[in-house]
Residue, then its C-alpha position, 0 to 999 in steps of 0.5 A: m510481501d507479508r501473508h497477513f497483509v495479503k490476507a487483509l487484501l483478500f478480505a477486501w477482494d471478497r467484498p461483492e460490491f468491489r468485485a462487481g465494480l471491477q469485473h469489466l476492467i480486470d480478470l477477477d480470477e487472475v487477481t484471486s489466484l495471485l492473492a491466494a498464492l501470495s498468502v502462502d508463506d513459501h510463494d515464488r518470487q515470480v508471483e510477487l513480480r506478477a502481483m506488482d505488475l498487476l498492481r501497477s496496471g491497476l493503479d494506472s487505471a483511474e477507475i480501479r484506483r478510485a474504486t480501491l481508494l473508496l474501499v479504504e474508506d470502508d471501516d471494515v476493510r480499513h481495519n482489516l488492512a490495518a490489522g494485516i499491516t500491524a501483524s506484518i510489523a509486530d516487532r515494531p508496535d509503535l510503528a503499527r500504532a502510528v500506521r493505524s492512526a494514520l489510516d483512521d485519519p480522513d485527512v491522511r486518506a484525502e492526501l493519499r487520494e490526491a497523491l495517487e491521482s498524480k501520474p508523475l507521482r505514481a511513477v516515482i512511487w513505483k520506482v521507490a517500490e521497485n527499489q524496495f523490492r530489489g533491496r536497493r536501499w540507497a536508491l530507495i532513499r534517494e527516490a523518496v527524498l526526490l519524491v517529497v522535494r518535487h511533488r506538493h502532494a507527496r509533501r502534504l502526505a508526508l506531513a500528514l503521516r508525520r503528525h501521526g508519528v509514522i515518519r518518526e517510527l520509520r526512522r527508528q531502528p527495529a528492536a533486536a530480536 
């Protein structure tokens, strides 16, 4: 996990209204310590695994999922998250621009909300994330294709991302360093 992206998440986490809405659902101190540990370059892989587990359980909770998605509607938070993503893919400026453009599009955010409300779709997204985390590229591609084929909301989200050039830029090979 890129530390710039984690720093953007820390910015979101520090918003009092967001934390107040979540304090009865999760251990705020645990999340804070995980985010702080992730923001360090040489963090342990176990920290990443724990963060993935916590994120999964959080997205399975309707209240946490909705609070998080509402947070993305906040311009300041969204711009900081986009800056974190941009910093993490600085070697791919066209992809960074496409992602930023997609995040700023209310239609893309609406499709993202719809997609994340589907439990079967969330399960497939987690399989894709786990395959990415384990470096299993072919399994990742297979799951991503199945995701788009089987789930209407995934297709609609993919089309929305395509309009912004995200899909095209993901297919492009990164420039040699």
